[in-house]
N, C-alpha and C positions, 0 to 999 in steps of 0.2 A: 504494500500500500504506500502511496506517496501523496504529497500535497501539491496541488497545481498552483500556478502563479497567482490565482485569486484567493488562495487559502482553503480551497475545498479539497476533501479527500477523494482519491480515485485509486482504482486498481488497474494495473496495466500489464499486459502480456505481449511481448514482441516475438515475431516469428518470420522467417523467410517464406514459409509456405502458407498461403491464404487458406487452403483447404483444411489444414489442421485447426486454424482459428475458427473456421466455420463450424467444425465439429465440436470444438470447445464451447462455442456460443450456444449450440443446440443443447448440450449437456447442462450448461448454466441456466438456460431457460427453464429446465425441469425443476430447478431450485428457486425459480422466481427472480433470477438475476438477468437483467436486460443489459446489453452492451452494444457498442458500435465497433466496426472494423474499418480501418482506413489504411491506405498505402502512404507511407512516409518516404518521400524522396530524400536521398542523401547525395552528397558530392561524390563524384567518381574519384576515388583515391587509389593510388598504387603504393604498395609497401612490400618489404621483404620479410618473409616468414620461412624459417628453417632453410635459408639459402635460396629460396625461390621467390620470384617476383609474383605478387598476388594482386589482382585488381578487385576492389570491392564492388559489390553489385550496385544497381541503381537505387536501391532502397530496401525497405522491409515493411511488413504488415504489423499493425498495432491494434490489439483488442483493448478497449477501455470500458470499465464500469465506473460511471460517475454519478448516477443519481443515488441519493441517500437511502432510499428504500432498497434498491438492489445491493448496495454495499452492506446494509444490515442483513439482508437475506444471505449474502455470501458469507459473512462472518458467522452467522448462526448455523449455516448448513455445511460449510466446507472447512474441515480441520486443516489449517495451514501450518501447524507446528510440526517440525521434523525432529524426531528424537535422535536420528543418526544420519550420516552421509556416507 
């Protein structure tokens, strides 16, 4: 969970694959959690990783839960505490 620039809480998940976020969105809807999915453009950057030249993609997909009712439903329905990694 994070706080946006206007001070409101929101839950954000980023992913390169839009289909995965659509599936997550469908599951969240079963818990009464409404969200939006948008494509976020990024600058095309080139960097070196493990001795190889890598070009970043054009952007990524972002799923956002921002309304207070959905955030409450998320907190009540989905356990986000991880006991191990």
